[in-house]
C-alpha positions as CSV (number, residue, x, y, z in Angstrom):
1,M,-24.8,12.3,7.8
2,N,-26.4,15.2,6.0
3,W,-24.7,16.7,3.0
4,G,-24.5,20.5,2.6
5,Y,-23.8,22.7,-0.4
6,G,-20.4,23.4,-1.9
7,N,-17.5,21.1,-2.9
8,M,-14.3,20.1,-1.2
9,K,-11.0,18.4,-1.9
10,A,-10.2,14.9,-0.7
11,A,-8.0,11.8,-1.3
12,I,-10.2,8.9,-2.1
13,L,-10.4,5.3,-3.3
14,T,-12.5,4.8,-6.4
15,A,-12.5,1.0,-6.0
16,H,-10.4,-1.8,-4.5
17,G,-7.2,-2.3,-6.3
18,G,-3.7,-1.0,-6.8
19,L,-2.3,2.4,-6.5
20,E,-4.3,3.6,-9.5
21,V,-7.5,3.6,-7.5
22,V,-6.1,6.3,-5.2
23,Q,-7.3,9.6,-6.5
24,Y,-7.3,13.3,-5.6
25,V,-10.6,15.0,-6.2
26,E,-12.0,18.5,-5.7
27,D,-15.7,17.9,-6.1
28,L,-16.9,16.0,-3.0
29,P,-19.9,17.6,-1.3
30,V,-19.2,19.3,2.0
31,P,-20.9,17.4,4.9
32,E,-23.2,19.0,7.5
33,P,-23.1,17.8,11.1
34,G,-26.1,16.1,12.6
35,R,-27.0,15.8,16.3
36,G,-24.0,15.0,18.4
37,E,-21.6,15.6,15.5
38,V,-19.0,18.2,14.7
39,R,-17.7,19.3,11.3
40,L,-13.9,19.8,11.2
41,K,-11.8,21.8,8.8
42,M,-9.0,19.3,8.5
43,K,-5.4,20.4,8.7
44,A,-3.5,17.0,8.6
45,A,-4.3,13.4,8.1
46,A,-2.0,10.4,8.5
47,L,-1.8,7.0,6.8
48,N,-1.3,3.6,8.4
49,R,-0.7,0.1,6.9
50,L,-4.4,-0.3,7.5
51,D,-5.0,2.0,4.5
52,L,-3.2,-0.5,2.2
53,F,-5.3,-3.4,3.5
54,V,-8.5,-1.3,2.9
55,R,-7.4,-0.5,-0.6
56,A,-6.8,-4.2,-1.4
57,G,-10.2,-5.1,0.3
58,W,-11.3,-8.3,1.9
59,K,-14.4,-10.4,2.2
60,G,-17.0,-8.6,4.3
61,L,-15.6,-5.1,3.8
62,N,-18.3,-3.3,2.0
63,L,-17.3,0.2,1.1
64,H,-19.3,3.0,-0.5
65,F,-17.2,4.5,-3.2
66,P,-15.8,7.1,-3.4
67,H,-14.2,6.3,-0.1
68,V,-12.1,8.9,1.7
69,I,-8.8,7.4,3.0
70,G,-7.1,8.0,6.3
71,S,-7.9,6.9,9.9
72,D,-5.9,9.6,11.6
73,G,-6.4,13.3,11.6
74,A,-6.4,16.7,13.3
75,G,-8.1,20.0,12.5
76,V,-10.2,22.9,13.7
77,V,-13.9,22.8,14.6
78,D,-15.8,24.5,11.8
79,A,-19.4,23.8,12.9
80,V,-21.3,21.9,15.6
81,G,-24.5,19.9,15.4
82,E,-27.5,20.0,17.8
83,G,-26.7,18.9,21.3
84,V,-23.0,19.7,21.2
85,S,-21.8,22.1,23.9
86,E,-18.3,21.0,24.7
87,Y,-16.8,22.2,21.4
88,A,-17.0,25.5,19.5
89,P,-15.8,26.8,16.2
90,G,-12.1,27.5,16.3
91,D,-11.2,24.7,18.8
92,K,-8.1,22.7,17.8
93,V,-8.8,19.0,18.0
94,A,-7.5,15.5,17.2
95,V,-9.8,12.6,16.2
96,D,-10.1,9.2,17.9
97,P,-10.5,6.9,14.9
98,S,-12.7,4.3,16.7
99,V,-16.5,4.9,16.2
100,F,-18.8,3.3,18.7
101,P,-22.4,2.3,18.2
102,E,-25.0,4.8,19.5
103,D,-26.2,2.2,22.2
104,G,-22.7,1.4,23.3
105,S,-21.7,4.1,25.7
106,H,-20.1,1.5,27.9
107,L,-18.0,0.4,25.0
108,H,-16.6,3.9,24.7
109,V,-14.8,3.2,28.0
110,D,-13.8,-0.5,27.7
111,Y,-14.7,-2.8,24.8
112,E,-12.4,-5.9,25.3
113,N,-15.4,-8.3,25.1
114,Q,-16.9,-7.0,21.9
115,A,-16.1,-6.1,18.3
116,R,-18.8,-3.7,17.4
117,I,-16.7,-0.7,16.5
118,A,-16.1,1.0,13.2
119,I,-12.8,2.6,12.3
120,M,-12.6,5.8,10.3
121,G,-11.0,5.2,7.0
122,E,-11.9,1.5,7.2
123,H,-15.5,0.8,7.8
124,R,-16.6,4.4,7.2
125,S,-15.3,7.4,5.3
126,G,-11.9,8.6,6.5
127,L,-10.2,11.9,7.4
128,A,-8.1,12.9,4.4
129,A,-10.5,15.5,3.2
130,E,-10.9,19.3,3.5
131,Y,-14.0,18.9,5.8
132,V,-15.2,15.8,7.7
133,V,-18.0,15.2,10.1
134,V,-17.3,13.1,13.2
135,P,-19.0,12.3,16.5
136,A,-18.2,15.0,19.1
137,K,-17.4,12.2,21.6
138,N,-14.4,11.2,19.4
139,L,-12.5,14.4,19.8
140,V,-9.8,15.6,22.2
141,K,-8.7,19.2,22.4
142,M,-5.1,20.1,21.5
143,P,-2.9,22.7,23.0
144,E,-2.8,25.8,20.9
145,N,0.9,25.5,20.0
146,F,0.8,21.8,19.1
147,S,1.5,20.6,15.6
148,F,-1.5,19.3,13.6
149,Q,0.8,16.9,11.7
150,E,2.2,15.4,14.9
151,A,-1.3,15.0,16.4
152,A,-2.5,13.3,13.3
153,A,0.6,11.0,13.3
154,A,0.0,9.9,16.9
155,G,-3.6,8.8,17.0
156,L,-4.2,5.3,15.8
157,V,-0.7,4.0,16.7
158,Y,-0.6,5.4,20.2
159,V,-4.1,4.2,21.2
160,T,-3.2,0.8,19.8
161,A,0.2,0.6,21.5
162,W,-1.2,1.9,24.8
163,H,-4.2,-0.5,24.9
164,S,-1.9,-3.4,24.0
165,L,1.0,-2.7,26.5
166,I,-0.8,-1.0,29.4
167,T,-4.4,-2.1,29.4
168,R,-4.2,-5.6,28.0
169,G,-0.5,-6.4,28.7
170,K,-0.4,-5.0,32.3
171,L,3.2,-3.8,31.8
172,Q,5.0,-3.1,35.0
173,A,8.1,-1.0,35.8
174,G,11.2,-3.1,35.8
175,E,10.0,-5.6,33.3
176,L,12.0,-6.5,30.1
177,V,10.2,-5.7,26.9
178,L,11.1,-6.8,23.4
179,V,9.7,-4.9,20.4
180,V,10.0,-6.7,17.2
181,G,10.5,-4.0,14.6
182,A,11.5,-0.4,14.8
183,G,10.3,1.6,11.8
184,G,6.5,1.2,12.0
185,G,4.2,3.5,13.9
186,V,2.9,1.0,16.5
187,N,6.4,-0.2,17.2
188,S,7.8,3.4,17.6
189,A,4.9,4.1,20.0
190,S,5.5,0.8,21.9
191,I,9.2,1.6,22.4
192,Q,8.3,5.0,24.0
193,I,5.4,3.8,26.1
194,A,7.4,0.8,27.5
195,K,10.3,3.2,28.4
196,L,7.9,5.7,30.0
197,A,6.4,2.8,32.0
198,G,9.8,2.0,33.5
199,A,10.7,-1.1,31.4
200,T,14.0,-2.1,29.9
201,V,13.4,-2.1,26.2
202,F,15.0,-4.4,23.6
203,V,14.3,-3.8,19.9
204,V,15.0,-6.0,16.9
205,G,15.4,-3.8,13.8
206,S,15.9,-4.9,10.1
207,N,18.9,-2.6,9.5
208,E,21.2,-0.2,11.3
209,E,19.1,2.9,10.4
210,K,16.1,1.5,12.1
211,C,18.1,0.4,15.1
212,E,19.4,4.0,15.4
213,L,15.8,5.3,15.3
214,A,14.9,2.8,18.1
215,K,17.8,4.1,20.2
216,S,16.7,7.7,19.7
217,L,13.2,6.7,20.9
218,G,14.6,5.2,24.1
219,A,15.5,1.6,23.3
220,D,18.1,0.3,25.8
221,V,19.4,-2.5,23.5
222,T,19.0,-3.0,19.8
223,I,19.7,-6.0,17.6
224,N,20.3,-5.6,13.9
225,R,18.7,-8.8,12.4
226,A,20.7,-8.3,9.2
227,E,23.7,-9.1,11.3
228,K,22.1,-11.4,13.8
229,P,19.2,-13.3,12.0
230,D,18.8,-15.7,15.0
231,W,17.8,-12.8,17.2
232,S,15.9,-14.9,19.7
233,R,19.1,-16.6,20.6
234,E,20.8,-13.2,21.1
235,I,17.9,-12.1,23.4
236,M,18.5,-15.2,25.5
237,T,22.2,-14.5,25.7
238,L,21.6,-10.9,26.7
239,T,19.2,-11.8,29.4
240,G,21.3,-14.6,30.9
241,R,19.0,-17.3,29.4
242,R,16.0,-15.8,31.2
243,G,14.2,-14.2,28.3
244,V,12.0,-11.1,28.3
245,D,8.7,-10.6,30.2
246,V,6.8,-9.1,27.3
247,V,7.2,-9.3,23.5
248,V,5.4,-6.9,21.2
249,D,5.1,-8.8,17.9
250,N,3.0,-7.2,15.1
251,A,4.9,-8.9,12.2
252,G,3.2,-12.3,12.6
253,A,4.1,-15.2,10.4
254,A,7.8,-14.3,9.9
255,T,8.6,-13.6,13.6
256,L,6.2,-15.3,16.0
257,N,8.2,-18.5,16.6
258,N,11.3,-16.4,17.4
259,S,9.2,-14.3,19.7
260,I,8.0,-17.4,21.6
261,R,11.6,-18.5,22.0
262,A,12.7,-15.1,23.3
263,C,9.9,-15.0,25.9
264,R,10.6,-16.1,29.5
265,I,8.6,-18.8,31.3
266,G,5.3,-17.2,32.3
267,G,5.8,-14.2,29.9
268,R,3.4,-12.5,27.5
269,I,3.3,-12.0,23.8
270,L,1.2,-9.0,22.6
271,I,-0.2,-9.1,19.0
272,V,-2.1,-6.3,17.3
273,G,-1.4,-7.2,13.7
274,G,0.5,-9.4,11.3
275,T,2.3,-7.4,8.6
276,T,4.2,-10.5,7.3
277,G,1.1,-12.7,7.2
278,Y,-1.5,-14.2,9.5
279,P,-1.3,-18.0,9.2
280,V,1.4,-19.3,11.6
281,E,2.5,-22.8,12.5
282,I,3.7,-23.0,16.1
283,N,4.8,-25.7,18.5
284,I,2.1,-25.5,21.1
285,A,4.3,-27.3,23.6
286,Q,6.3,-24.1,23.8
287,I,3.1,-22.3,24.9
288,F,1.8,-24.6,27.6
289,A,5.0,-26.0,28.9
290,R,6.5,-22.6,29.4
291,Q,3.2,-21.0,30.4
292,I,3.4,-18.2,27.8
293,A,0.3,-16.0,27.3
294,I,-0.5,-14.8,23.8
295,I,-2.6,-11.7,24.1
296,G,-4.5,-10.2,21.2
297,S,-5.4,-6.5,21.1
298,T,-6.9,-4.0,18.7
299,M,-7.2,-0.3,18.8
300,G,-8.5,0.9,22.3
301,P,-11.4,2.6,24.1
302,H,-11.6,6.4,24.1
303,R,-10.1,6.6,27.6
304,D,-6.9,5.0,26.3
305,Y,-6.9,7.4,23.4
306,V,-7.2,10.4,25.7
307,K,-4.5,9.1,28.1
308,A,-2.0,8.5,25.2
309,M,-2.7,11.7,23.4
310,N,-2.4,13.8,26.6
311,L,1.1,12.3,27.1
312,V,1.9,13.2,23.5
313,F,0.6,16.8,24.0
314,A,2.7,17.0,27.2
315,G,5.9,16.0,25.2
316,K,6.3,12.7,27.2
317,L,5.6,10.7,24.0
318,K,6.4,11.8,20.5
319,A,4.9,10.9,17.2
320,V,7.5,10.0,14.6
321,V,6.6,11.9,11.4
322,G,8.6,10.2,8.6
323,K,7.5,12.0,5.4
324,T,4.9,14.6,4.7
325,F,3.0,14.9,1.4
326,A,0.5,17.3,-0.1
327,L,-3.1,15.9,-0.3
328,T,-2.7,16.0,-4.1
329,D,0.2,13.5,-3.8
330,A,-1.9,10.9,-1.8
331,R,-1.0,8.2,-4.3
332,E,2.7,8.8,-3.9
333,A,2.2,8.8,-0.1
334,E,0.6,5.3,-0.3
335,A,3.3,4.1,-2.5
336,T,5.9,5.2,0.0
337,L,4.1,3.4,2.8
338,E,3.7,0.3,0.6
339,N,7.4,0.1,-0.2
340,F,8.5,0.6,3.4
341,D,10.3,3.6,2.2
342,V,9.8,5.6,5.4
343,L,10.8,5.6,9.1
344,G,7.8,6.8,11.0
345,K,4.4,7.9,9.9
346,V,3.3,9.2,6.4
347,V,1.4,12.4,6.9
348,L,-0.9,14.3,4.4
349,D,-0.8,18.1,4.7
350,I,-4.4,19.0,3.7
351,E,-3.9,22.7,3.3
352,N,-0.8,22.6,1.0
C-alpha cells in the first residue's frame, strides 16, 4: 500500500490489551490505491466479536500498530488504482472482509481446502477509518437508496452464515434447523437464511427479549433457556423424539453437548465459532453411533458474499443494527459488544 499526503480520522488499537488500547485518532496518513486497488471514503463500519479477540491477541497474530479496527464496512469510491475499470469515483459499495492471495484466484471462488486468507480488521488493517484502500475484487455495488449502516452490518455475518448453512451444510427446504442463540450477528443471519431456504427454524435464546427478536426474524419456535435450561430435551419433545436435521452452534463449550443431543440420527452440526470457549469434552459414541456430522466453516468465498449481500440489498434478508456509535466513541462501542449489551450489530457512523 502506498501512503499519500494528508491525515484522516480512525478508530485504532495501540497495542493488545483492554478497552484502554482502543483509541480515536485524527492523524493517520491517507492511503493511496495501488494497482488493482480502490480507495473508499468510508461511511459506516461494523464491529464483530472478532474485534474483541483481535484486541486481546493470540499467539501467531502479529499486528502492526496502530491497527485500524473493524472487518465490516461500506462507503463511496474515492479513487481507483491502475487496472481498475469496473468501479469509478462516486460508486456506493460494500466490502467483502476476506482478502485472498494474489496467486489465489481460484480461492476467490471456493476455498474450503485452504486457509490462506486474511481478514480485514484481523490480519490486516480494518475499515473503521475515514479512508481505506482495498482490492477492487472485494467490492460489491450497492443500490443507490440502500443504507450504508445496514450494508456494513451485514457483511461478515451474512457471508459466514450463508457459507455455513448453504455451501457447507447443504441445507434443504423442509428440514428442521436449530439455531443456538438469537442475539448475535451470525445467529440473526442464520435464522433468516434458514427460513428463506424453506426450513422450519427453532431458536434457543437466553431470555425472552432475544426470543422475541428471533420470532421477528422468522423463527417458528423459540425456547427461552432461562425457563427451560434442558433445552435439548425440549427440542426432542417438540420434534416427537426425532431431533432436528441441522444445528447451528457457535457458542461451543457451553452448548455443544446439548446440540448433539438435539440432533437427529444422521444430522449435521455446523460450527463457525465458540464464544463460550473452544475446548469441549464430548462422548464420541454419540457421534458415531448416531452418525452425526460435525461441520466446521469459516467466512466464505466472494461468490457467497455476493449472493448473501444481493439478498440483503433486495430486502429478502435484513441486517439487524443494534446500536450505532460515532467513530469518536469506538471504545464505548467495543465495551457494549463486550458486555453483550446489544441485540444485533454494533455500527460505527464514520461521518458523525
